[in-house]
Structure formats: C-alpha cells, structure tokens
Residue, then its C-alpha position, 0 to 999 in steps of 0.5 A: x589446664x584447659x586451653x580456651x579457644x579464641x572466638x571468631x566473629x565472622x560476617x558473610x556479606x553474600x552478594x552485597x556491597x560494592x568495592x567502596x562500600x566494602x572498604x568503608x565497612x572494613x574501616x568501621x569493623x576495624x574500629x570495633x575489632x581492637x577491643x573485641x572478645x575474639x578475632x574478626x573476619x569478613x567475607x565480602x564478594x570476590x570483587x571486593x577481596x583485594x580492597x578488603x585485604x588492603x583495608x584490613x592490613x595491620x588490623x585484627x580483621x581477617x578476610x575470607x572468600x565465600x567459595x573456592x574451586x578445588x582445581x588448581x587452574x583450568x577451564x572453569x569459567x567464573x571460578x577462583x582457585x586457592x592459589x588466587x585467593x592466597x595471592x591476594x591475601x585471603x586467609x580463610x575460605x567458606x566452603x559448603x555454605x547452605x546456599x551453595x548446597x541448595x542453589x548450586x548443587x554442591x555435594x558432601x564430596x565436593x565440599x570435602x575435596x575443597x576442604x582438603x585443597x584449602x588446607x593443602x594451600x594454607x587457607x583456613x577452611x570454614x566448612x559448613x554443615x547443616x540440614x534443610x528445614x524438611x530434613x529437620x522436620x523429618x528428624x534427620x538432623x544428626x544423620x545429615x550432619x554426620x554424613x556431611x562431617x564424615x565426607x570431610x573426615x574421609x578426605x583428610x589425613x588424621x593430622x589434617x582432621x585434627x587441625x580442621x576440627x573445631x574441637x582441636x584446642x580442647x584435645 
C-alpha cells in the first residue's frame, strides 16, 4: 500500500518576537498542535531557540533554526554551527531561504554544503528552492529549481538523497 506522509505545519518567525513573546507563542501553538492534522514546527530567531525548545518540550511542536553555518567551528563572527543547534535541542534547520539567497548572497553550492552538514549532524534540513520574480517572468522557473536541487543532490550520497527527499515516503 501507499504510505501517506504526515504533513508538517511550519512557521518561520524571521526577525520577530523577543524571548518572552516567543515562549508565549509556543504555548499557544502547543494548545492547537495536539489535534492538528500534522506535525508542528516553529523557527524563532537564534536568541529564542533555547526558550522555545524548553517551552515545546513534551509536545508535538518541533523547533528549527532559521540558518546554520557549514563549518564545525571557527572565526565566523555571528554564525552558529550544527553542533550548537543540536546542543540546545533544535531538531530542524531552514537552509537556503529566498531571503538568505537574496540578501546574503547564499549560493546553490553553499546551501548544498549546509544540507550535507545538517544531515551529517542529525539535523533535519529544510532546504529551500525557488525562483525570483524576474526568473519566473522570464520562464526560467524549472531551470532555476533544477539547478538548486541538483546542487544538493550532487553533495549527498544516494542514501542521504533518499532520506532528504520530500518524496522518500512514496518511493
């Protein structure tokens, strides 16, 4: 029989919410998550990750980071490693968000490298793909998405690619 994948209802909080506001929002989300038709995930800013993980403990709400550096450690001011995220209880990480690509010049290869590091460290990567408005208007959507996906697939082993695939439950 066909194995149905459970839905993931995720919220990326971007650069919003102080720590107390984040805790209050996780508490509200927990109330609705118990009866939700899928798993819930929140992605608060870095400063709220520890408090969000604590607030979500024992509930069906998972906590993701909004980004991660590919290096284990080093002189990368303002960056956070996979090990640091795992250490505070984060289970998922958003990689290659359109805003990161647009405003911080993230590349397909950089997102691929981060995806590989996330998997190697036991984090679930939420790797983002998509075209810009000008690329869409130029009819390049499929070319752009293929290029972005191919970069990640080339960075992974066959086993990792299956694990990372959104279609893995249907293979």
